[in-house]
N, C-alpha and C positions, 0 to 999 in steps of 0.2 A: 025509432027506438032511441031512448035517451041514454047517454053515456053514464056509466057507473063510475063515480069519483071515489078515489081512495084517500086515506090519510096523507099519503105522499103528494097527491094532487093538491090537497088543502095547504100543505106546507109550501109547495111550489108557489101557490097563489099568495100566501102570506109574504114570502120573500120575493115576490114579483118576478118569478122565473117562468111565467107562462106567456104564450103568445096572446095577442088581443082576442083572437077567436076563442081560445081555450078559456080565457078570463070571462068572456061573455057567456059561454056555455055554463061555466061554473056558477056565475052569479044567478043565472036562470034556475039552475038546480038548487042553489041555496034558498031562493025565494019559494020554491015549490016543495022542498023536502025539509021538514022540521028536524028530523034526526041528523041530517047532514049539517044543517045550520047549528045545531047544538054541538056537534063535533068540532065544527069550525070555531065556534066561540071558545070552547075549551082549549083547543090548540093555540088560538090567538092569545088567550090568557097565559098559557104556559110559556109561550115564546116571549111575551112581555116580561114575565117573571124572570126567566133565564137571562134576559138582557140586563136585568138589575143586579144579578148576582155578582159579588165582588170576588174574583178568583185570584187570590194572593196567598202564598204560603204563609203559614204561621211563623212567628219569630223563632220558635224551637226548630223548625225545619231548616230555616235559613242558617241558624247557628250550627246545626249538625252538618250541613253541606260545607260550610266554611271550615269546620273542624276537620272533616274528612279531606278536604282539599289541602289544608295545611299539612296533614300527616303524609301526604304523597310527596311532598317536597318538590313539586313541580314549580317552574318559574311563574311568577305572578304576571298577569296580563294587565 
C-alpha cells in the first residue's frame, strides 16, 4: 500500500524537513501521481513567490508609529 501524501508533506519536502526515506517515497509518488506532481509544482511556485515578497511597512505606518511613540514621552532608546 502506497502512503498518501498531504500538502503538509509536500511543504516539508520543499523545505527539506523530511528524512531520506520519506524523500525517496515522495519522489516515487510524484513520478507516479500526476495530480500530486501538479500540487507540488503549484506549492513550489507559491513558496518561490513568497520568498520574493518584500515585507516592509509603508512610510505612513512608520511615521504613525514614530508619532505615537513621541506622544507617550517615553525615553528614546
